Every structure is written in structure tokens, then in C-alpha cells.
C-alpha positions in Angstrom: 8.9 -13.0 3.7 6.5 -11.4 6.1 6.1 -7.7 5.4 4.7 -4.9 7.6 2.9 -1.7 6.7 3.0 0.9 9.3 1.9 4.5 10.0 4.7 6.5 11.7 3.7 9.7 13.4 6.2 12.5 13.5 6.6 15.7 15.5 8.7 18.6 14.2 11.5 20.1 16.2 14.1 22.7 15.3 16.9 20.4 16.3 18.5 17.3 14.9 16.7 14.5 16.7 18.3 11.4 15.2 20.8 10.3 12.7 18.1 9.5 10.2 16.2 12.8 10.7 16.6 16.5 10.8 13.8 18.6 12.3 11.4 15.7 12.5 10.9 13.0 15.1 8.7 9.9 15.5 5.5 10.0 17.5 4.0 6.6 16.9 3.3 3.8 14.4 0.5 1.7 13.1 1.1 -1.6 11.3 -0.7 -4.0 8.9 0.8 -7.4 8.6 1.4 -9.2 5.3 0.7 -6.4 2.9 2.4 -3.5 1.3 1.5 0.2 0.8 1.1 2.6 -2.0 -0.3 6.1 -1.6 -1.9 8.1 1.2 -4.3 11.0 1.6 -6.2 12.5 4.5 -9.7 13.6 5.6 -11.0 15.7 8.5 -14.6 15.0 9.7 -16.3 18.4 9.6 -18.8 17.3 12.3 -16.2 16.8 15.1 -12.8 17.6 13.7 -11.5 14.0 13.8 -8.7 13.4 11.4 -8.1 10.2 9.3 -5.4 8.8 7.2 -6.7 7.2 4.0 -4.3 4.5 3.1 -3.9 2.6 -0.2 -2.7 -1.0 0.4 -1.8 -3.6 -2.2 -4.9 -5.6 -1.2 -7.4 -2.9 -0.4 -8.1 0.4 1.3 -7.8 1.4 5.0 -9.1 4.3 7.1 -7.1 5.1 10.3 -8.1 7.6 12.9 -5.0 9.7 13.6 -6.6 12.4 15.7 -4.4 11.3 18.5 -1.1 10.7 16.6 0.4 8.7 19.5 -2.5 6.2 19.4 -3.8 5.7 15.8 -6.7 3.3 15.4 -7.9 1.6 12.2 -11.6 2.3 11.7 -12.2 -0.1 8.8 -10.6 -1.9 5.9 -12.1 -2.7 2.5 -10.6 -5.7 0.6 -10.0 -5.1 -3.1 -8.2 -6.6 -6.0 -4.4 -6.7 -5.6 -2.4 -3.9 -7.2 0.8 -2.0 -6.5 -1.0 1.2 -7.4 -3.8 2.7 -5.4 -4.4 6.5 -5.1 -7.0 8.4 -3.0 -8.6 11.8 -3.0 -11.7 13.2 -1.3 -14.8 15.4 -2.0 -17.1 16.1 0.9 -17.5 13.0 3.0 -16.5 10.7 0.1 -13.2 9.1 -0.7 -12.4 8.2 -4.4 -9.8 5.5 -4.9 -8.2 4.5 -8.2 -6.2 1.4 -8.9 -4.7 -0.5 -11.8 -6.3 -3.7 -10.7 -9.4 -3.4 -13.0 -11.7 -2.7 -10.0 -13.1 0.5 -11.3 -13.4 3.7 -9.3 -14.0 2.8 -5.6 -16.2 5.4 -3.9 -16.4 5.2 -0.1 -18.8 7.1 2.2 -16.6 8.3 5.1 -19.6 9.3 7.1 -20.1 5.6 7.8 -17.1 4.5 9.8 -18.3 0.9 9.7 -16.8 0.7 6.2 -20.0 -0.9 4.8 -21.0 1.9 2.4 -19.0 1.9 -0.8 -19.4 1.4 -4.6 -17.3 0.3 -7.5 -18.1 2.4 -10.6 -16.8 1.8 -14.1 -19.3 3.6 -16.4 -19.7 7.4 -16.4 -22.3 9.3 -18.5 -22.6 12.9 -19.6 -26.3 13.8 -18.9 -26.1 16.8 -21.2 -25.4 14.9 -24.4 -25.6 11.2 -23.6 -21.9 10.5 -24.2 -20.1 8.2 -21.8 -16.7 6.8 -20.8 -15.9 3.4 -19.2 -12.7 2.6 -17.4 -11.8 -0.3 -15.1 -8.4 0.9 -14.0 -6.5 4.2 -13.6 -3.1 5.2 -12.3 -4.1 8.3 -10.4 -6.7 10.8 -9.4 -6.9 14.5 -8.4 -10.0 16.4 -7.3 -10.0 20.2 -7.6 -11.8 22.8 -5.5 -14.9 22.7 -7.8 -15.5 19.0 -7.4 -14.0 18.0 -10.7 -12.1 14.7 -10.5 -9.2 14.2 -12.9 -8.6 10.5 -13.7 -5.1 10.0 -15.0 -3.8 7.0 -16.9 -7.1 5.1 -17.4 -7.5 1.8 -19.1 -10.2 -0.9 -19.5 -10.4 -4.7 -19.7 -13.8 -4.7 -21.3 -12.8 -3.7 -24.9 -13.6 0.0 -24.5 -10.7 2.4 -25.1 -10.7 5.3 -22.6 -8.1 8.0 -22.9 -5.0 7.4 -20.8 -4.6 11.2 -20.6 -7.1 12.9 -18.3 -10.8 12.0 -17.9 -12.9 14.7 -16.2 -15.7 13.6 -13.9 -18.1 15.9 -11.9 -18.2 14.4 -8.5 -20.0 17.4 -7.0 -23.2 16.9 -9.0 -23.6 13.3 -8.1 -20.9 12.0 -5.7 -21.8 8.3 -6.0 -22.4 8.3 -9.8 -20.1 11.1 -11.2 -20.9 12.7 -14.5 -18.4 12.5 -17.4 -17.7 16.0 -18.6 -14.7 15.8 -20.9 -11.1 14.6 -21.4 -7.6 15.6 -22.6 -6.1 12.9 -24.7 -2.9 14.3 -26.1 -0.5 12.1 -24.1 -0.5 9.6 -21.3 -0.6 11.3 -17.9 1.0 9.7 -14.9 0.0 12.2 -12.2 -1.0 15.8 -11.9 -3.3 18.4 -10.2 -5.5 21.3 -11.2 -6.5 24.6 -9.8 -9.1 27.1 -11.1 -9.2 26.6 -14.9 -5.8 25.1 -15.3 -4.4 21.5 -15.1 -0.7 20.8 -14.4 0.4 17.2 -15.3 3.4 15.0 -15.6 3.5 13.3 -19.0 6.1 10.8 -17.9 6.8 9.1 -21.2 7.2 12.5 -22.9 9.5 13.7 -20.1 7.6 17.0 -19.9 5.4 19.1 -17.7 2.2 20.1 -19.5 0.0 23.0 -18.6 -3.6 22.8 -19.9 -6.5 25.2 -20.0 -9.5 23.2 -18.8 -12.1 26.0 -18.5 -14.1 24.3 -21.2 -14.0 20.6 -20.1 -15.3 19.4 -23.4 -12.5 21.2 -25.3 -9.3 21.6 -23.2 -6.4 23.5 -24.7 -2.7 23.0 -24.1 -1.1 26.3 -22.9 2.5 25.2 -22.8 5.0 22.5 -21.9 8.6 22.0 -21.0 11.1 19.2 -20.3 11.9 18.3 -16.7 15.5 17.6 -15.5 15.6 13.8 -15.9 12.9 13.6 -18.7 10.6 11.2 -16.7 8.1 13.6 -15.3 6.1 12.0 -12.5 4.1 14.6 -10.7 3.5 18.4 -10.6 2.2 20.8 -8.0 1.6 24.5 -8.2 2.6 27.2 -5.7 0.0 28.9 -3.6 0.4 32.1 -5.6 0.0 30.3 -8.9 3.3 31.6 -10.3 5.5 28.4 -10.0 5.1 24.7 -10.5 7.3 22.0 -8.9 7.9 18.6 -10.5 9.6 15.3 -9.7 11.2 12.8 -12.1 10.7 9.2 -11.0 14.2 8.0 -11.8 17.3 7.4 -9.7 19.4 10.5 -9.1 16.6 12.8 -10.2 15.7 16.3 -9.0 12.8 18.4 -7.8 12.4 21.0 -10.6 11.0 24.5 -10.1 9.4 26.4 -13.0 8.2 30.0 -13.5 4.9 29.6 -15.4 3.9 33.3 -15.5 4.2 32.9 -19.3 2.9 29.5 -20.1 4.0 29.7 -23.7 7.6 30.1 -22.4 7.9 28.1 -19.2 11.3 28.6 -17.5 13.2 26.3 -15.1 14.4 28.4 -12.2 16.0 25.8 -9.9 16.5 22.1 -9.3 17.6 20.2 -6.2 18.4 16.7 -5.1 17.8 15.2 -1.6 21.3 13.7 -1.1 23.5 14.5 -4.0 25.6 11.5 -5.0 23.4 8.9 -3.4 21.4 8.3 -6.6 18.1 8.3 -4.7 14.8 8.8 -6.6 12.0 11.3 -5.8 8.3 10.3 -6.1 5.5 12.7 -5.1 5.8 16.4 -4.2 3.2 18.7 -2.6 3.2 22.4 -2.0 2.1 23.5 1.5 2.5 27.2 1.9 6.2 28.1 1.8 7.2 24.4 2.0 7.6 21.6 -0.5 7.0 18.2 1.0 8.3 15.3 -1.0 8.3 11.5 -0.7 11.7 10.4 -1.8 11.7 6.6 -1.8 14.9 5.5 0.0 15.5 8.9 1.4 12.2 9.0 3.2 10.5 12.5 3.3 12.1 15.8 2.6 10.9 19.4 3.4 12.2 22.3 1.3 11.7 26.0 1.9 10.4 27.5 -1.3 10.0 31.1 -0.2 12.3 31.8 -3.1 11.6 29.2 -5.8 14.9 30.0 -7.6 16.8 29.0 -4.4 15.1 26.0 -2.8 16.6 25.0 0.6 16.1 21.6 2.3 15.1 22.4 5.9 13.9 19.0 7.2 13.9 15.3 6.4 12.9 11.9 8.0 14.4 8.8 6.5 11.9 6.0 7.1 13.8 3.3 5.2 16.8 1.4 6.4 18.4 1.2 2.9 19.8 4.0 0.8 20.8 4.9 -2.7 19.0 3.9 -5.9 15.8 1.9 -5.8 12.0 2.3 -5.6 11.2 1.0 -2.1 11.0 3.2 0.9 8.6 6.2 1.1 5.8 6.3 -1.5 3.7 9.2 -0.4 3.5 12.0 2.1 0.3 13.9 3.1 1.0 17.4 4.6 -2.4 19.0 4.7 -3.9 18.1 8.1 -5.2 20.8 10.5 -2.8 19.5 13.1 0.0 20.3 10.6 1.3 16.7 10.9 2.9 14.8 8.0 1.8 11.3 7.2 4.3 9.2 5.2 3.5 5.9 3.7 6.3 3.6 2.6 6.2 0.3 0.6 7.6 -3.0 1.8 8.1 -1.6 5.3 5.5 1.0 4.8 5.5 4.0 7.2 3.3 7.0 7.4 4.9 10.0 9.2 3.0 12.8 10.8 4.8 16.0 11.4 3.8 19.2 13.2 5.1 22.3 11.3 5.0 24.8 14.2 8.8 25.2 14.7 9.5 25.5 10.9 6.6 27.8 10.4 7.9 30.2 13.1 11.3 30.3 11.3 10.4 30.2 7.7 7.0 31.8 7.5 5.2 28.8 6.0 2.1 30.7 4.8 3.7 33.7 3.1 3.9 32.5 -0.5 
């Protein structure tokens, strides 16, 4: 069956604009034929302000200029080994792409929009002590504000045995040959993020959120952990004020969970919420953007929750990019909310759609940047 991957561009209104949306409406689309999508990230060129969607495809990596959301243009595409999973983050003018296809870490120079400058790296050395780590595949990646990349769920097909927890790479010191600086290997990590000296991760097979002190990358220390509502912890994201963490469980009928982490040795759940109670839909990735929580929710599309009061999360917008409903893991895979234009980009799977949403109306009502 022929499949299409498309970017859909959304604009935010304070009105119901269609039966499948509330406070969001479509601006435009971009399609790739005969492929499927996975995750999405974004990058803004500091030299001219142009904005780009960085798109993980089953058969490679694509960069799309979305500066004009009604007329997106693909800049280049890099073919790669096939994989359902491809995740992207950026540091400076480089994109870092993980996949479970044993292709190593793909590093792409975004200052060259011809798409001809990139590397596949599998071996990483610590120059201070000569230790090294090798991985050919990884499930996910996050890069913090200090230029430390966190490689989650790594593996290798070469006989080496990298941790499938978190591998820490310094991409700031050498962007095209990152230095290995440490790891946390207590449990398998599916997804996570870090800020300052702390890492927040979903240990999916443990069914728990873990909070880890990573101030000493060579000797990280677990600060605390707690179970999440459906015990299949997919991802975690911290609030802007650092007091709360929000999680998803990647199972049908699951919730977004909200947690007070002011005392990491006694993490407390303060709220949980579903997208459409009773439909058995599954959440995937959630991101905090000011006073909003933006979540890709598979068959329910993308949801936006007001988290001004984390103990009382309120859904304030949604856009359902998938024709089906209920249980299942097709539909919206990822949503990127951090563009300067304040437009959301949503990427779905078999009929993959990226949505772009301007927050201006919601911001005026809910004070997006207050938290």
C-alpha cells in the first residue's frame, strides 16, 4: 500500500475550527511518498532566522524549510538504513540523529543545506583517560544546555556491550567527534531529558520515572524514582521552574502524569490526565513549553494542556491528525513546540503529519510563559 508522510502546518485560534480540532487549524502540508515517519525536531538558522523541521523517516533523514508555514520546502534528504525509530536533537549548527538500524550516530552539518556534509560515528573516546564506548544503534537522544548528549537505549552489532541506560557524550568540545564522558547503567532508558546537573528519564521496563544527579558524569547518582500511572514510562520533561516533571506511559488508555520533585527522595504524583477518557488512546512524547504541555498522542493527534497549576492540568487545545481513533500506535509520533514563530510541528506515522501551531491566542489567555 502506498503511504504518505506529510508535514501539516497549523495556526492557533481561540475557537473550535473543525470537528477534529479545538483551538488549532491547518496551514499547509508537505508529503514524502512511500515512506513512514518517526520523530521530529526543529532548528533555527542564527544567521538569517530561517526555521527548519528536522524529520526522522523510516529510510533516512530530511530537512524542510518551514519559515513560510504555508509553503514548506524540502532542502535535502539523507538516505540511511531502514528503521522504525529515528530521533533528532541539535547543538549549534549540527543535527545528531540516532536510530536502531545499526547506522551509528548520524551527525549532519546544517550550515550546508546541500545535505552533503555528514558523518556516521560509532566509536567515542574519553581523551582524559583513554576509555571509550562503541554503539551502532540507540533508541533516543537528548542534548542539554551545556552540550552534553545523552544517548538512551544504545546497543551494538560489533560484539561490544554498551550500556542501554544513558551514555554521556560531549558534543560541545568536538561536534563531529564527540568525547565520551560517562554513563548511567542502572536500567534501560527509553527516553528522557536533562537540565543543569540532573537527568530525568523514563525507565520503561521498570515502569518508573528516575531522577539522576549527573554533576559528575563519571559517577552519576540516582536521587529518586517513582512509578508512573500505567507502569510503562516512556518519556519525561521538567517544568520551567524545575519543580515538576511530566511523564507519559506508552500503552493504550494511559495518562500524562504530573509529579512534584521538590524532594527527589519522596517524589509525589499530583495529577494525571487522559486525552479522551474511554477511547483507550495512547500518549507518546510530551514536552513542556512555558505554561503548556504539548503531547503527541498517537491516534488522538496532538494535545495542549495548561499546566499553570500542575495539580490541575486542563486540556486547552488539540488537533487530531489521524482518521482512526481508540487503541493503537499509529497516528501522531512526535510534536515539536519550540520554534520562534510559536508554531507546532506534528509528525505522524503511516500517514505522517507534522503540525505547526502559533500560540498567540492561548498565550494571551493562559499566560504561557508564567511558570
